[in-house]
N, C-alpha and C positions, 0 to 999 in steps of 0.2 A: 437241686431244682429239677423238676421233672419236665417231661416233654410238654411243649406248649407253654412254658413258663414265661414270665415277663422278659427275662434276659434273652431267651431264644427268639421271642417274637419281635423284639425291638432292637436288633443289633444295628440296623441302619435306619435312622430316623430323618425325616425331612425337617427343615427349619420350622415349618408350621407345626409339626407334631411336637417338636421340642418346646415351642412356646406354649402349646396347649398343656403339655405335661407339667410345665413349670407352674401353671396356675391351677390345674385340676389334680385332685387326689387320684392316685392309681386305683384301678378297680380291685386290685388285690394288695392293699397297703401293707399287710403283715409280711407277705412274701417279698415285696420290694424293699421294705425296711430291713429284713433279714439279709437279703442279697447286698444291700448297701453297706451294712455293718460288716459282713464277711468279705467285702471287696470283690464280690462276684458279678458286679455289673461291668459293662463296657465303660471305657472312659467317658463316652458321650452320655450314657445313661447315668453314670455317677454324677456328672456335672449337672445334668438336668434335675435329678432328684435332689441333689445338694442345694440347688437354687430353690427348688420347691419347698424344702423344709425350712428355709429362711423366712418364707411367707406363710407357712401353714403350721400353726401350733399343734394341731392334732397329729400330723405326720412327724413333726419334730419330737413330740412326746413318745410316739411309737418307736422312733429310733433310739431315744434314751432308754426306754423300757427294754428294748431288744438288746442293747448293749449291756444293761444291768443283768438281764436274764442269762446271757451268754457268759458274762463274767462270773455269775453265781454258779453256773455249771462247772466252769473251770476251777473255781475255788473248791467246790465239793469234790471234784475228781482228785485234786491235789491233796485235800484233807483226808480222803478215805482210800487213797491208793496205797497198796502195800509198798513198802520200800523205805 
């Protein structure tokens, strides 16, 4: 995740910001979903986004798609790696 990413911008959030994020989709949902799947969010961010995806079918689907994509990459690497 690059400079200015979701994780670096939101390391400390107020309770108000957390409630907002629970209800609103992030402005960069693909980046947040990837960070969520890779466990690259802070515990606070992970809890907030985890609560959000329980209410938001679009973000929940994005997380499922991201998990499937990453697993597909892992499978391809395993299948085509010499050894």
